[in-house]
C-alpha positions as CSV (number, residue, x, y, z in Angstrom):
1,X,0.0,0.0,0.0
2,X,1.3,3.4,-1.0
3,X,2.0,5.8,1.9
4,X,-0.7,8.4,2.3
5,X,-0.6,12.1,3.3
6,X,-2.7,13.0,6.3
7,X,-4.7,16.2,6.0
8,X,-4.5,18.9,8.7
9,X,-6.4,21.6,6.7
10,X,-7.3,22.2,3.1
11,X,-4.0,22.2,1.2
12,X,-2.0,21.4,4.3
13,X,-0.9,17.7,4.8
14,X,1.8,15.7,6.5
15,X,3.5,12.4,6.1
16,X,3.9,10.8,9.5
17,X,7.1,9.1,10.5
18,X,10.0,9.2,12.9
19,X,10.2,12.8,11.7
20,X,7.0,14.4,10.2
21,X,7.2,15.9,6.8
22,X,4.8,18.8,6.1
23,X,3.4,19.1,2.6
24,X,1.9,22.5,1.5
25,X,-0.1,22.7,-1.7
26,X,0.3,25.7,-4.0
27,X,-3.2,25.0,-5.5
28,X,-1.8,24.3,-8.9
29,X,-0.7,20.8,-8.4
30,X,2.6,21.7,-6.7
31,X,3.7,21.3,-3.1
32,X,6.4,22.7,-0.9
33,X,8.1,20.0,1.2
34,X,9.0,21.0,4.7
35,X,11.6,18.6,6.2
36,X,12.4,15.5,4.2
37,X,13.2,13.0,7.0
38,X,16.3,11.0,7.8
39,X,17.2,9.1,4.7
40,X,16.4,7.8,1.2
41,X,13.7,5.5,2.6
42,X,11.7,8.4,4.0
43,X,12.3,10.4,0.8
44,X,10.9,7.7,-1.4
45,X,7.8,7.3,0.9
46,X,7.3,11.0,0.6
47,X,7.6,11.0,-3.2
48,X,5.2,8.0,-3.5
49,X,2.7,9.8,-1.2
50,X,2.9,13.0,-3.4
51,X,2.4,11.0,-6.5
52,X,-0.6,9.3,-5.0
53,X,-2.0,12.7,-4.1
54,X,-1.3,14.1,-7.6
55,X,1.3,16.6,-6.4
56,X,4.7,17.6,-7.7
57,X,7.3,19.1,-5.4
58,X,8.1,22.8,-6.0
59,X,10.7,23.3,-3.3
60,X,12.2,22.1,0.0
61,X,12.3,24.0,3.3
62,X,14.4,22.5,6.0
63,X,13.4,24.0,9.4
64,X,16.9,23.2,10.7
65,X,20.1,21.3,9.9
66,X,19.8,18.1,12.1
67,X,20.3,15.1,9.9
68,X,16.9,13.6,10.6
69,X,15.2,16.6,9.0
70,X,17.2,17.0,5.8
71,X,18.7,13.5,5.2
72,X,15.9,12.9,2.6
73,X,16.9,15.9,0.5
74,X,19.3,14.0,-1.6
75,X,16.7,11.4,-2.5
76,X,14.2,14.1,-3.5
77,X,16.8,16.0,-5.5
78,X,17.7,12.8,-7.5
79,X,14.2,12.9,-9.0
80,X,13.8,16.7,-9.1
81,X,17.3,18.2,-9.4
82,X,16.1,21.7,-10.1
83,X,14.4,22.1,-6.8
84,X,15.7,24.8,-4.5
85,X,16.4,24.0,-0.9
86,X,15.9,26.7,1.8
87,X,17.0,26.8,5.4
88,X,17.6,29.3,8.2
89,X,20.9,31.1,8.7
90,X,23.8,28.9,9.9
91,X,21.6,25.9,9.2
92,X,21.9,26.3,5.5
93,X,25.7,26.0,5.8
94,X,25.5,22.7,7.7
95,X,23.0,21.3,5.2
96,X,25.4,22.2,2.4
97,X,28.4,20.9,4.4
98,X,26.9,18.2,6.7
99,X,30.3,17.3,8.2
100,X,29.9,20.4,10.3
101,X,27.3,18.6,12.5
102,X,29.5,15.7,13.8
103,X,32.5,18.0,13.8
104,X,30.8,20.5,16.1
105,X,29.6,17.7,18.5
106,X,33.0,15.9,18.7
107,X,35.2,19.0,18.5
108,X,37.5,17.6,15.9
109,X,37.4,15.5,12.7
110,X,34.8,12.9,13.8
111,X,35.7,9.2,13.9
112,X,33.9,6.8,11.7
113,X,31.5,5.9,14.6
114,X,30.2,9.4,14.5
115,X,29.7,9.6,10.8
116,X,26.4,7.6,10.7
117,X,23.3,8.8,8.9
118,X,21.9,10.1,12.3
119,X,24.7,12.7,12.5
120,X,26.0,13.0,8.9
121,X,23.4,13.4,6.1
122,X,24.2,13.6,2.4
123,X,24.9,17.2,1.3
124,X,22.4,19.3,-0.5
125,X,22.9,22.8,-1.9
126,X,20.9,24.9,0.6
127,X,20.3,28.6,0.4
128,X,19.0,31.2,2.9
129,X,15.3,31.1,3.6
130,X,13.5,34.4,3.7
131,X,13.5,36.4,7.0
132,X,10.9,35.3,9.7
133,X,7.4,36.6,8.9
134,X,5.0,36.2,6.0
135,X,6.7,35.0,2.8
136,X,6.3,32.8,-0.2
137,X,8.5,29.8,-0.9
138,X,7.9,27.3,-3.7
139,X,4.7,29.1,-4.7
140,X,3.2,28.7,-1.2
141,X,2.3,31.6,1.2
142,X,3.3,30.8,4.8
143,X,4.7,32.4,7.9
144,X,8.1,31.6,9.3
145,X,8.5,31.9,13.1
146,X,12.0,32.0,14.6
147,X,12.3,29.3,17.3
148,X,16.0,28.9,17.9
149,X,17.2,26.8,20.8
150,X,16.9,23.2,19.8
151,X,19.2,24.2,16.9
152,X,21.4,27.3,16.6
153,X,18.6,28.7,14.3
154,X,15.2,27.1,13.5
155,X,11.9,28.1,11.9
156,X,8.4,26.9,12.8
157,X,5.9,27.2,10.0
158,X,2.4,28.5,10.2
159,X,-0.2,28.3,7.5
160,X,-3.6,29.6,8.6
161,X,-4.7,27.7,11.6
162,X,-2.0,25.0,11.3
163,X,1.3,25.3,13.1
164,X,4.2,23.0,12.3
165,X,6.4,23.6,15.4
166,X,9.4,21.6,14.0
167,X,11.5,20.6,17.0
168,X,10.6,23.6,19.2
169,X,7.9,21.2,20.5
170,X,7.9,17.4,20.8
171,X,5.1,14.9,21.3
172,X,4.8,13.5,24.9
173,X,6.0,10.0,23.8
174,X,9.1,11.5,22.3
175,X,9.8,13.5,25.4
176,X,9.4,10.4,27.5
177,X,11.7,8.3,25.2
178,X,14.4,11.0,25.2
179,X,14.5,12.8,28.6
180,X,17.6,14.7,27.5
181,X,15.9,16.6,24.8
182,X,18.5,17.9,22.4
183,X,19.3,21.6,22.4
184,X,22.0,24.0,21.4
185,X,20.7,26.7,23.8
186,X,18.5,25.6,26.6
187,X,17.4,29.1,27.5
188,X,16.3,29.9,24.0
189,X,14.6,26.5,23.8
190,X,12.3,27.4,26.7
191,X,11.7,30.9,25.3
192,X,10.8,29.5,21.9
193,X,8.3,27.0,23.3
194,X,6.7,29.7,25.5
195,X,6.3,32.0,22.5
196,X,4.6,29.4,20.5
197,X,2.1,29.0,23.4
198,X,1.1,32.6,23.0
199,X,0.0,32.2,19.4
200,X,-3.7,32.8,18.8
201,X,-5.9,31.1,16.3
202,X,-4.0,27.8,16.1
203,X,-6.4,25.0,15.6
204,X,-3.9,22.2,15.2
205,X,-0.2,22.0,16.1
206,X,2.1,19.4,14.6
207,X,5.5,18.7,16.4
208,X,8.5,17.6,14.4
209,X,8.2,14.3,16.3
210,X,4.8,13.1,17.4
211,X,1.1,13.4,16.6
212,X,-0.9,16.5,15.7
213,X,-2.9,18.0,18.6
214,X,-5.6,20.6,19.0
215,X,-4.2,21.5,22.5
216,X,-1.3,23.7,21.7
217,X,-1.3,25.1,25.3
218,X,-1.1,21.6,26.7
219,X,1.7,20.6,24.3
220,X,3.7,23.7,25.3
221,X,3.2,23.1,29.0
222,X,4.4,19.4,28.6
223,X,7.5,20.5,26.8
224,X,8.4,23.3,29.2
225,X,8.1,20.9,32.1
226,X,10.4,18.5,30.4
227,X,13.0,21.2,29.7
228,X,12.8,22.4,33.3
229,X,13.4,18.8,34.5
230,X,16.6,18.6,32.5
231,X,17.8,21.9,33.9
232,X,17.0,20.8,37.4
233,X,18.8,17.4,36.8
234,X,21.9,19.2,35.6
235,X,22.0,21.7,38.5
236,X,21.5,18.9,41.0
237,X,24.4,17.0,39.4
238,X,26.6,20.1,39.8
239,X,25.5,20.5,43.5
240,X,26.8,16.9,44.1
241,X,30.3,18.3,43.7
242,X,32.5,20.0,41.1
243,X,32.9,17.8,38.0
244,X,33.7,17.7,34.3
245,X,31.0,17.7,31.7
246,X,31.5,14.0,31.2
247,X,31.1,13.3,34.9
248,X,28.0,15.4,35.1
249,X,26.6,13.7,32.0
250,X,26.9,10.3,33.9
251,X,25.2,11.8,36.9
252,X,22.3,13.3,34.9
253,X,21.8,10.0,33.0
254,X,21.6,8.1,36.2
255,X,19.1,10.5,37.6
256,X,16.9,10.5,34.5
257,X,17.2,6.7,33.8
258,X,19.1,7.2,30.5
259,X,21.3,4.4,29.3
260,X,23.6,5.4,26.5
261,X,24.9,2.6,24.3
262,X,26.7,4.2,21.4
263,X,29.1,7.2,20.8
264,X,26.4,9.2,19.0
265,X,24.2,9.2,22.0
266,X,27.1,10.3,24.2
267,X,28.1,13.3,22.2
268,X,24.5,14.4,21.7
269,X,23.6,14.1,25.4
270,X,26.9,15.7,26.3
271,X,25.9,18.7,24.2
272,X,22.6,18.9,26.1
273,X,24.3,19.0,29.5
274,X,26.7,21.6,28.2
275,X,23.8,23.8,27.0
276,X,22.1,23.7,30.4
277,X,25.5,24.4,32.1
278,X,25.8,27.5,30.0
279,X,22.4,28.6,31.1
280,X,23.4,27.9,34.7
281,X,26.6,30.0,34.3
282,X,24.5,32.9,32.9
283,X,22.0,32.6,35.8
284,X,24.9,32.7,38.4
285,X,24.0,29.2,39.6
286,X,27.2,27.5,38.3
287,X,30.8,28.5,38.3
288,X,33.5,27.3,35.9
289,X,37.2,26.8,36.7
290,X,40.3,25.0,35.4
291,X,41.9,22.8,38.0
292,X,44.4,20.0,37.5
293,X,44.2,20.4,33.8
294,X,40.4,19.8,33.9
295,X,37.5,22.1,33.2
296,X,35.3,21.8,36.2
297,X,31.8,23.1,37.0
298,X,30.9,23.9,40.6
299,X,27.7,25.1,42.3
300,X,27.5,28.8,43.4
301,X,26.2,29.4,46.9
302,X,22.7,30.8,46.7
303,X,22.6,30.4,42.9
């Protein structure tokens, strides 16, 4: 059976998967694809679903540069090489040069174990998307909303009463499965989620990972609570005694019941802990010092 697009509103559809792909019709038989999934398999499902719906892609918008959101670009571009790929600032550089993702996580040329499809997508020639606000991409009128935090820069997409939150919001099952929700900036992550909760007139919200919901406020509250739990776990790990990021990561994983089994999980979760440490430093709750050739993080009295 061919995969089917699920309709959120007239002309607004999505292909469910580990990562949701948004499909926006241009009313002339074309469609803008927002996020193309992890790999060739998802790309082919998306293309078959488009064909079943009688739609032809007119462009690609990647909300951010994580491999699971643009790994399908290459498969789409094989069939439609003239398509333009758009992405936010900084993110378009990583999509064009994907080695930057594992390079930034590892801090040097990444070993083979960190060059899996989950961290290193095939390259695609991305260009800057329009500035946040009302715009037209691939013949489709939409609104781009800045929601940096999960990534260095990221856009949510709104079309009428439908909000595609990208990874500014996660479904409850995803939050439960991944207690250390990835972020580049934990403070901005919380602020972005809160701003989305203030939007008026949203009838249905679709997270990047999870099912659509008509309860945007509830989804936002669930995400903010999860982000706050991570911050609290990191601060409690610091209060247990000065430690390196890796020591703190082990403490946080023990507290949240996380069991890491591969190098990719370690570098991703290590980045999460680092993001929350930066937030703690800026709030005056954490201090950083170099002792014995180690970078240590300690609690600040009263912080």
